[in-house]
C-alpha positions as a Markdown table, in Angstrom:
| # | Residue | x | y | z |
|---|---|---|---|---|
| 1 | Met | 48.1 | 125.4 | 85.0 |
| 2 | Arg | 45.2 | 127.9 | 84.5 |
| 3 | His | 45.9 | 129.3 | 88.0 |
| 4 | Leu | 49.6 | 129.8 | 87.3 |
| 5 | Arg | 50.9 | 133.4 | 87.4 |
| 6 | Leu | 54.2 | 134.0 | 85.6 |
| 7 | Asp | 55.9 | 136.6 | 87.7 |
| 8 | Pro | 56.9 | 139.4 | 85.3 |
| 9 | Thr | 60.0 | 140.5 | 87.4 |
| 10 | Leu | 61.5 | 137.0 | 87.3 |
| 11 | Val | 60.7 | 136.5 | 83.6 |
| 12 | Ile | 62.2 | 139.9 | 82.6 |
| 13 | Ala | 65.4 | 139.3 | 84.6 |
| 14 | Val | 65.9 | 135.8 | 83.3 |
| 15 | Leu | 65.2 | 136.6 | 79.7 |
| 16 | Ala | 67.3 | 139.8 | 79.8 |
| 17 | Leu | 70.3 | 137.8 | 81.2 |
| 18 | Ala | 69.9 | 135.0 | 78.7 |
| 19 | Ile | 69.5 | 137.2 | 75.6 |
| 20 | Leu | 72.4 | 139.4 | 76.7 |
| 21 | Gly | 74.4 | 136.2 | 77.2 |
| 22 | Thr | 73.6 | 135.0 | 73.7 |
| 23 | Val | 74.7 | 138.3 | 72.2 |
| 24 | Met | 77.9 | 138.3 | 74.1 |
| 25 | Val | 78.6 | 134.7 | 73.2 |
| 26 | Phe | 78.5 | 135.7 | 69.5 |
| 27 | Ser | 80.7 | 138.7 | 70.2 |
| 28 | Ala | 83.2 | 136.7 | 72.2 |
| 29 | Ser | 83.4 | 133.6 | 70.0 |
| 30 | Ala | 83.0 | 134.7 | 66.4 |
| 31 | Val | 86.8 | 134.9 | 65.6 |
| 32 | Arg | 87.5 | 131.7 | 67.5 |
| 33 | Ala | 84.7 | 129.9 | 65.7 |
| 34 | Asp | 85.9 | 131.1 | 62.3 |
| 35 | Thr | 89.3 | 129.7 | 63.0 |
| 36 | Glu | 88.3 | 126.4 | 64.7 |
| 37 | His | 85.3 | 125.5 | 62.6 |
| 38 | Gly | 86.2 | 125.9 | 59.0 |
| 39 | Gly | 85.2 | 129.6 | 58.6 |
| 40 | Asp | 81.9 | 129.3 | 60.4 |
| 41 | Gly | 82.0 | 132.3 | 62.6 |
| 42 | Tyr | 78.5 | 131.7 | 63.8 |
| 43 | Tyr | 79.2 | 128.2 | 65.1 |
| 44 | Tyr | 79.0 | 128.9 | 68.8 |
| 45 | Phe | 76.3 | 131.5 | 68.3 |
| 46 | Lys | 74.0 | 129.1 | 66.5 |
| 47 | Arg | 74.5 | 126.5 | 69.1 |
| 48 | Gln | 73.8 | 129.0 | 71.9 |
| 49 | Ile | 70.6 | 130.1 | 70.1 |
| 50 | Phe | 69.5 | 126.4 | 70.0 |
| 51 | Phe | 70.3 | 126.0 | 73.7 |
| 52 | Leu | 68.3 | 129.2 | 74.4 |
| 53 | Met | 65.3 | 127.9 | 72.6 |
| 54 | Val | 65.4 | 124.6 | 74.4 |
| 55 | Gly | 66.0 | 126.4 | 77.6 |
| 56 | Ile | 62.9 | 128.6 | 77.2 |
| 57 | Met | 60.8 | 125.5 | 76.5 |
| 58 | Ala | 62.3 | 123.9 | 79.6 |
| 59 | Leu | 61.5 | 127.0 | 81.7 |
| 60 | Leu | 57.9 | 127.0 | 80.5 |
| 61 | Ala | 57.6 | 123.3 | 81.2 |
| 62 | Ala | 59.1 | 123.6 | 84.7 |
| 63 | Ala | 56.8 | 126.6 | 85.4 |
| 64 | Ala | 53.8 | 124.5 | 84.4 |
| 65 | Val | 54.7 | 121.5 | 86.6 |
| 66 | Pro | 53.5 | 121.9 | 90.3 |
| 67 | Tyr | 56.6 | 122.2 | 92.4 |
| 68 | Gly | 55.4 | 119.4 | 94.7 |
| 69 | Val | 56.0 | 116.9 | 91.8 |
| 70 | Trp | 59.8 | 117.4 | 92.4 |
| 71 | Glu | 59.3 | 116.4 | 96.1 |
| 72 | Lys | 57.7 | 113.1 | 95.0 |
| 73 | Ser | 60.2 | 112.3 | 92.3 |
| 74 | Val | 63.5 | 113.5 | 93.8 |
| 75 | Ile | 64.7 | 110.0 | 95.0 |
| 76 | Ala | 64.3 | 108.7 | 91.5 |
| 77 | Leu | 66.0 | 111.8 | 90.1 |
| 78 | Leu | 68.9 | 111.4 | 92.6 |
| 79 | Thr | 69.3 | 107.7 | 91.8 |
| 80 | Ile | 69.4 | 108.5 | 88.0 |
| 81 | Thr | 71.9 | 111.3 | 88.6 |
| 82 | Val | 74.3 | 109.2 | 90.6 |
| 83 | Leu | 74.1 | 106.4 | 88.0 |
| 84 | Leu | 74.9 | 108.9 | 85.2 |
| 85 | Leu | 77.8 | 110.3 | 87.3 |
| 86 | Ile | 79.2 | 106.8 | 87.5 |
| 87 | Leu | 78.5 | 106.0 | 83.8 |
| 88 | Val | 80.2 | 109.2 | 82.6 |
| 89 | Leu | 83.4 | 107.9 | 84.1 |
| 90 | Thr | 83.2 | 104.8 | 81.9 |
| 91 | Pro | 83.9 | 104.6 | 78.1 |
| 92 | Leu | 80.3 | 105.7 | 77.6 |
| 93 | Gly | 81.3 | 109.2 | 78.7 |
| 94 | His | 82.9 | 111.7 | 76.4 |
| 95 | Thr | 86.5 | 112.8 | 77.3 |
| 96 | Ala | 88.0 | 116.2 | 76.4 |
| 97 | Asn | 91.0 | 118.0 | 77.9 |
| 98 | Asn | 91.7 | 115.0 | 80.1 |
| 99 | Ala | 88.3 | 115.2 | 81.8 |
| 100 | Ser | 85.3 | 112.9 | 81.4 |
| 101 | Arg | 82.3 | 115.0 | 82.2 |
| 102 | Trp | 79.9 | 114.7 | 79.3 |
| 103 | Phe | 77.6 | 112.4 | 77.4 |
| 104 | Arg | 77.5 | 113.1 | 73.6 |
| 105 | Leu | 74.1 | 112.9 | 72.1 |
| 106 | Gly | 74.4 | 113.6 | 68.4 |
| 107 | Gly | 76.2 | 117.0 | 68.2 |
| 108 | Val | 75.1 | 118.0 | 71.7 |
| 109 | Ser | 77.1 | 117.4 | 75.0 |
| 110 | Leu | 75.4 | 117.1 | 78.3 |
| 111 | Gln | 77.4 | 117.8 | 81.5 |
| 112 | Ile | 75.9 | 115.7 | 84.3 |
| 113 | Gly | 77.6 | 117.7 | 87.0 |
| 114 | Glu | 75.5 | 120.7 | 86.1 |
| 115 | Phe | 72.2 | 118.8 | 86.5 |
| 116 | Ala | 73.6 | 117.3 | 89.8 |
| 117 | Lys | 73.4 | 120.8 | 91.3 |
| 118 | Leu | 69.7 | 121.0 | 90.6 |
| 119 | Val | 69.0 | 117.5 | 91.9 |
| 120 | Val | 71.0 | 118.1 | 95.1 |
| 121 | Val | 69.0 | 121.2 | 95.9 |
| 122 | Met | 65.7 | 119.2 | 95.4 |
| 123 | Tyr | 66.9 | 116.4 | 97.6 |
| 124 | Met | 68.1 | 118.6 | 100.4 |
| 125 | Ala | 64.9 | 120.6 | 100.3 |
| 126 | Arg | 62.8 | 117.4 | 100.6 |
| 127 | Tyr | 64.9 | 115.8 | 103.3 |
| 128 | Leu | 65.4 | 118.9 | 105.4 |
| 129 | Ser | 61.8 | 120.1 | 105.2 |
| 130 | Thr | 60.5 | 116.8 | 106.8 |
| 131 | Arg | 62.9 | 117.0 | 109.8 |
| 132 | Gly | 62.3 | 120.6 | 110.9 |
| 133 | Asp | 63.5 | 121.5 | 114.4 |
| 134 | Arg | 64.8 | 118.0 | 115.0 |
| 135 | Leu | 67.9 | 118.9 | 113.0 |
| 136 | Arg | 69.1 | 121.2 | 115.8 |
| 137 | Thr | 68.9 | 118.4 | 118.5 |
| 138 | Glu | 69.5 | 115.1 | 116.6 |
| 139 | Pro | 72.9 | 115.2 | 114.8 |
| 140 | Arg | 72.3 | 111.7 | 113.5 |
| 141 | Leu | 69.7 | 113.1 | 111.1 |
| 142 | Leu | 72.6 | 114.8 | 109.2 |
| 143 | Ile | 74.1 | 111.4 | 108.2 |
| 144 | Pro | 71.9 | 110.8 | 105.1 |
| 145 | Pro | 72.3 | 114.2 | 103.5 |
| 146 | Met | 76.0 | 114.3 | 104.2 |
| 147 | Ala | 76.4 | 110.8 | 102.7 |
| 148 | Val | 74.5 | 112.0 | 99.6 |
| 149 | Leu | 76.7 | 115.1 | 99.3 |
| 150 | Ala | 79.9 | 113.0 | 99.8 |
| 151 | Val | 78.9 | 110.6 | 97.1 |
| 152 | Val | 78.1 | 113.3 | 94.6 |
| 153 | Phe | 81.2 | 115.3 | 95.6 |
| 154 | Leu | 83.5 | 112.4 | 95.0 |
| 155 | Leu | 82.0 | 111.4 | 91.7 |
| 156 | Val | 82.1 | 114.9 | 90.3 |
| 157 | Ala | 85.6 | 115.4 | 91.6 |
| 158 | Arg | 86.7 | 112.2 | 90.0 |
| 159 | Glu | 85.8 | 113.5 | 86.5 |
| 160 | Pro | 87.8 | 115.6 | 87.4 |
| 161 | Asp | 85.7 | 118.8 | 88.1 |
| 162 | Leu | 86.8 | 119.9 | 91.6 |
| 163 | Gly | 85.3 | 123.3 | 91.2 |
| 164 | Thr | 81.8 | 122.0 | 90.6 |
| 165 | Ala | 82.2 | 119.4 | 93.4 |
| 166 | Ile | 83.2 | 122.0 | 95.9 |
| 167 | Phe | 80.3 | 124.2 | 94.8 |
| 168 | Ile | 77.8 | 121.3 | 95.3 |
| 169 | Gly | 79.2 | 120.7 | 98.8 |
| 170 | Met | 78.9 | 124.4 | 99.6 |
| 171 | Leu | 75.4 | 124.5 | 98.3 |
| 172 | Gly | 74.3 | 121.6 | 100.4 |
| 173 | Cys | 75.9 | 123.0 | 103.6 |
| 174 | Leu | 74.3 | 126.4 | 103.1 |
| 175 | Met | 70.9 | 124.7 | 102.8 |
| 176 | Leu | 71.7 | 122.9 | 106.1 |
| 177 | Phe | 72.4 | 126.3 | 107.6 |
| 178 | Met | 69.1 | 127.7 | 106.2 |
| 179 | Ser | 67.3 | 124.8 | 107.8 |
| 180 | Gly | 68.6 | 125.7 | 111.3 |
| 181 | Val | 71.6 | 123.3 | 111.6 |
| 182 | Pro | 73.8 | 124.9 | 114.3 |
| 183 | Gly | 76.9 | 126.9 | 113.0 |
| 184 | Arg | 79.2 | 124.8 | 115.2 |
| 185 | Val | 78.1 | 121.6 | 113.4 |
| 186 | Leu | 78.7 | 123.2 | 110.0 |
| 187 | Ala | 82.1 | 124.4 | 111.2 |
| 188 | Gly | 83.0 | 120.9 | 112.2 |
| 189 | Ile | 81.9 | 119.6 | 108.7 |
| 190 | Ala | 84.1 | 122.3 | 107.1 |
| 191 | Ile | 87.1 | 121.4 | 109.3 |
| 192 | Ala | 86.7 | 117.7 | 108.6 |
| 193 | Ser | 86.4 | 118.2 | 104.8 |
| 194 | Thr | 89.3 | 120.6 | 104.5 |
| 195 | Pro | 92.0 | 117.9 | 104.4 |
| 196 | Val | 90.1 | 116.1 | 101.7 |
| 197 | Val | 89.9 | 119.2 | 99.5 |
| 198 | Ala | 93.5 | 120.0 | 100.2 |
| 199 | Tyr | 94.6 | 116.5 | 99.1 |
| 200 | Leu | 92.6 | 116.7 | 95.9 |
| 201 | Ile | 94.2 | 120.1 | 95.1 |
| 202 | Met | 97.7 | 118.8 | 95.8 |
| 203 | Ala | 97.1 | 115.6 | 93.8 |
| 204 | Lys | 96.9 | 117.5 | 90.5 |
| 205 | Asp | 99.7 | 119.9 | 89.4 |
| 206 | Phe | 97.3 | 122.1 | 87.4 |
| 207 | Arg | 95.3 | 122.8 | 90.5 |
| 208 | Val | 98.5 | 123.8 | 92.4 |
| 209 | Gln | 99.4 | 126.1 | 89.5 |
| 210 | Arg | 96.0 | 127.7 | 89.7 |
| 211 | Ile | 96.5 | 128.5 | 93.3 |
| 212 | Lys | 99.9 | 130.0 | 92.6 |
| 213 | Ala | 98.4 | 132.1 | 89.7 |
| 214 | Phe | 95.7 | 133.3 | 92.1 |
| 215 | Leu | 98.3 | 134.4 | 94.7 |
| 216 | Asp | 100.6 | 136.1 | 92.2 |
| 217 | Pro | 99.5 | 135.9 | 88.5 |
| 218 | Trp | 102.5 | 137.9 | 87.3 |
| 219 | Gln | 104.9 | 135.2 | 88.5 |
| 220 | Glu | 102.9 | 132.8 | 86.2 |
| 221 | Tyr | 102.5 | 135.2 | 83.3 |
| 222 | Asn | 103.4 | 132.6 | 80.6 |
| 223 | Gly | 101.5 | 129.9 | 82.3 |
| 224 | Ser | 98.5 | 129.6 | 84.6 |
| 225 | Gly | 98.5 | 133.3 | 85.4 |
| 226 | Phe | 98.1 | 134.4 | 81.7 |
| 227 | Gln | 94.3 | 134.1 | 81.7 |
| 228 | Leu | 93.8 | 136.2 | 84.8 |
| 229 | Ile | 96.1 | 138.9 | 83.6 |
| 230 | Gln | 94.3 | 139.1 | 80.3 |
| 231 | Ser | 91.1 | 139.4 | 82.2 |
| 232 | Tyr | 92.5 | 142.4 | 84.1 |
| 233 | Val | 93.6 | 144.0 | 80.8 |
| 234 | Ala | 90.1 | 143.5 | 79.3 |
| 235 | Phe | 88.4 | 145.2 | 82.3 |
| 236 | Gly | 91.0 | 148.0 | 82.2 |
| 237 | Asp | 90.5 | 148.6 | 78.5 |
| 238 | Gly | 86.7 | 148.8 | 79.0 |
| 239 | Gly | 86.7 | 151.6 | 81.4 |
| 240 | Leu | 83.3 | 153.2 | 82.2 |
| 241 | Phe | 81.5 | 152.8 | 78.9 |
| 242 | Gly | 83.5 | 150.1 | 77.1 |
| 243 | Thr | 85.1 | 149.9 | 73.7 |
| 244 | Gly | 81.7 | 149.1 | 72.0 |
| 245 | Leu | 80.0 | 145.8 | 71.3 |
| 246 | Gly | 82.2 | 143.6 | 69.1 |
| 247 | Ala | 85.2 | 146.0 | 69.3 |
| 248 | Gly | 87.0 | 144.2 | 72.1 |
| 249 | Lys | 90.5 | 142.8 | 71.5 |
| 250 | Ser | 90.7 | 140.3 | 74.4 |
| 251 | Lys | 88.7 | 137.7 | 72.4 |
| 252 | Leu | 91.3 | 137.7 | 69.6 |
| 253 | Phe | 93.0 | 134.7 | 71.3 |
| 254 | Phe | 94.4 | 136.8 | 74.1 |
| 255 | Leu | 91.8 | 135.7 | 76.7 |
| 256 | Pro | 91.3 | 131.9 | 76.9 |
| 257 | Glu | 87.7 | 130.8 | 77.6 |
| 258 | Ser | 86.4 | 134.2 | 76.5 |
| 259 | His | 83.0 | 132.9 | 75.6 |
| 260 | Thr | 82.6 | 130.5 | 78.6 |
| 261 | Asp | 84.0 | 131.0 | 82.1 |
| 262 | Phe | 85.5 | 134.5 | 81.4 |
| 263 | Ile | 82.8 | 136.0 | 79.4 |
| 264 | Leu | 82.3 | 138.7 | 82.1 |
| 265 | Ala | 85.7 | 140.1 | 81.1 |
| 266 | Val | 84.5 | 140.5 | 77.5 |
| 267 | Ile | 81.4 | 142.3 | 78.8 |
| 268 | Gly | 83.6 | 144.5 | 80.9 |
| 269 | Glu | 85.8 | 145.4 | 77.9 |
| 270 | Glu | 83.0 | 145.9 | 75.3 |
| 271 | Leu | 80.2 | 147.3 | 77.5 |
| 272 | Gly | 82.4 | 148.8 | 80.3 |
| 273 | Phe | 81.6 | 149.2 | 83.9 |
| 274 | Ile | 78.0 | 150.2 | 83.0 |
| 275 | Gly | 77.5 | 146.8 | 81.2 |
| 276 | Val | 78.9 | 144.8 | 84.1 |
| 277 | Ala | 76.7 | 146.9 | 86.5 |
| 278 | Ile | 73.6 | 146.0 | 84.5 |
| 279 | Val | 74.5 | 142.3 | 84.6 |
| 280 | Met | 75.0 | 142.5 | 88.4 |
| 281 | Ala | 71.7 | 144.4 | 88.8 |
| 282 | Leu | 69.8 | 141.8 | 86.9 |
| 283 | Phe | 71.2 | 139.0 | 89.1 |
| 284 | Ala | 70.4 | 141.1 | 92.2 |
| 285 | Val | 66.8 | 141.5 | 91.0 |
| 286 | Leu | 66.6 | 137.7 | 90.4 |
| 287 | Ile | 68.1 | 136.9 | 93.8 |
| 288 | Val | 65.9 | 139.3 | 95.8 |
| 289 | Lys | 62.8 | 138.2 | 94.0 |
| 290 | Gly | 63.7 | 134.5 | 94.4 |
| 291 | Met | 64.2 | 134.9 | 98.1 |
| 292 | Lys | 60.8 | 136.8 | 98.4 |
| 293 | Val | 59.1 | 134.0 | 96.5 |
| 294 | Ser | 60.7 | 131.4 | 98.9 |
| 295 | Ser | 59.7 | 133.3 | 102.0 |
| 296 | Ala | 56.1 | 133.4 | 100.8 |
| 297 | Ala | 56.0 | 129.7 | 99.9 |
| 298 | Pro | 53.0 | 127.8 | 101.2 |
| 299 | Asp | 55.1 | 125.0 | 102.8 |
| 300 | Ser | 58.5 | 124.3 | 104.1 |
| 301 | Phe | 59.6 | 122.2 | 101.0 |
| 302 | Gly | 58.7 | 125.1 | 98.7 |
| 303 | Ala | 60.5 | 127.6 | 100.9 |
| 304 | Leu | 63.7 | 125.5 | 101.0 |
| 305 | Leu | 63.5 | 124.6 | 97.3 |
| 306 | Gly | 63.1 | 128.2 | 96.2 |
| 307 | Ala | 65.8 | 129.4 | 98.5 |
| 308 | Gly | 68.2 | 126.6 | 97.3 |
| 309 | Leu | 67.6 | 127.3 | 93.7 |
| 310 | Thr | 68.0 | 131.1 | 94.2 |
| 311 | Leu | 71.2 | 130.4 | 96.1 |
| 312 | Met | 72.4 | 128.0 | 93.3 |
| 313 | Ile | 72.1 | 130.8 | 90.7 |
| 314 | Gly | 73.3 | 133.6 | 92.9 |
| 315 | Leu | 76.3 | 131.9 | 94.5 |
| 316 | Gln | 77.5 | 130.6 | 91.2 |
| 317 | Ala | 77.2 | 134.1 | 89.7 |
| 318 | Leu | 79.1 | 135.5 | 92.6 |
| 319 | Ile | 81.9 | 132.9 | 92.4 |
| 320 | Asn | 82.3 | 133.4 | 88.7 |
| 321 | Cys | 82.6 | 137.2 | 89.1 |
| 322 | Met | 85.2 | 136.8 | 91.9 |
| 323 | Val | 87.2 | 134.4 | 89.7 |
| 324 | Val | 87.2 | 136.8 | 86.8 |
| 325 | Leu | 88.2 | 139.6 | 89.0 |
| 326 | Gly | 91.0 | 137.6 | 90.6 |
| 327 | Leu | 89.3 | 137.3 | 94.1 |
| 328 | Leu | 89.2 | 133.5 | 93.9 |
| 329 | Pro | 91.3 | 130.9 | 92.2 |
| 330 | Thr | 90.0 | 129.7 | 88.8 |
| 331 | Lys | 87.2 | 127.1 | 89.4 |
| 332 | Gly | 85.7 | 126.6 | 86.0 |
| 333 | Leu | 82.2 | 127.6 | 86.9 |
| 334 | Pro | 80.2 | 129.3 | 84.2 |
| 335 | Leu | 78.2 | 132.6 | 84.6 |
| 336 | Pro | 74.6 | 131.5 | 84.8 |
| 337 | Phe | 72.4 | 132.3 | 81.8 |
| 338 | Ile | 75.3 | 134.1 | 80.1 |
| 339 | Ser | 78.3 | 131.8 | 79.5 |
| 340 | Tyr | 78.3 | 129.5 | 76.5 |
| 341 | Gly | 77.1 | 126.0 | 77.3 |
| 342 | Gly | 73.9 | 124.1 | 76.9 |
| 343 | Ser | 74.0 | 122.2 | 80.2 |
| 344 | Ser | 74.6 | 125.3 | 82.3 |
| 345 | Leu | 71.9 | 127.3 | 80.5 |
| 346 | Leu | 69.4 | 124.5 | 80.6 |
| 347 | Thr | 69.9 | 123.9 | 84.3 |
| 348 | Ser | 69.6 | 127.6 | 85.1 |
| 349 | Met | 66.4 | 127.8 | 83.0 |
| 350 | Ile | 64.8 | 124.8 | 84.7 |
| 351 | Ala | 65.7 | 126.4 | 88.1 |
| 352 | Ala | 64.1 | 129.7 | 87.0 |
| 353 | Gly | 61.0 | 127.8 | 85.8 |
| 354 | Ile | 60.6 | 126.1 | 89.2 |
| 355 | Leu | 60.9 | 129.5 | 90.8 |
| 356 | Leu | 58.1 | 130.8 | 88.5 |
| 357 | Asn | 55.9 | 127.9 | 89.4 |
| 358 | Leu | 56.6 | 128.6 | 93.1 |
| 359 | Ala | 55.8 | 132.3 | 92.7 |
| 360 | Gly | 52.5 | 131.4 | 91.1 |
| 361 | Arg | 51.5 | 129.3 | 94.1 |
| 362 | Ser | 52.9 | 131.5 | 96.8 |
| 363 | Arg | 51.1 | 133.8 | 99.2 |
| 364 | Glu | 50.9 | 137.4 | 98.1 |
| 365 | Ile | 54.4 | 138.9 | 97.6 |
């Protein structure tokens, strides 16, 4: 611990995103909280402050733990994660909006699918780092990681949370690509998995409606297209400089999920293009620095772990932005560090803490 260097660039980028997110959660949720929680307009804000404090402690703890510890404990973590993904589907799990994704501990809900992203990255980093160039010539070596991805994918999709399941699958396959697995092999995996994903989409009417809303939200104005149209309106109202912090109208029950998945639209409305650009710049700084840390890692496990965690944060941020802008169908993925939600914030903070530990033990960067 005494040799650990906390990289100031990573620390500033992470804390800036998390603090901005907490402010915007309050702005986006105060009216909703006042209506839904007996006049307590600070309900979501107070919870997000709590999550932020816990997240900072988790970040510091993860930064203090040598990253090699994750390599040694990943099989146990993966086993626990799979068991929890099974248990959350039983009556022990908490069900809301026809989905069973959470465990309730007192007044706090933990979404296991969020932590599964982190554990999958750790597992893939460990497995792939020990196989090296053999992955290019021995296709049978891909069976164990693909089996793990398939199990986690199916369990998360069963909750149902297809967006997170697809994200985990994409994350795992991108780590295969970074490890040198030939593109033709990954293309074959993508082709083979497409019918499964298509079946899961067609099996639920609300997913079909989301696809229709993505293709033409105006045809679904009073249904699944309403949220995306309101997101467009929020960005349009914001213009270059925004309407001012707290002055947006979209959060007044026009924009569903204004404090969670679509919080970027509120930022666009109240802080304008400038505010959105600042958020994107902070993510860009985090991603570039994370990749530099990964490339300077002292071993292959550290390199893959750092790259995977950076990719986990960056890809999720990109997907969330594309969804809010109507460039992808609605997936239900939060904006890392910014959207309301304890599990998402805690997972992102742990990932950032591991990157900080890796930065402190990397070669000069």
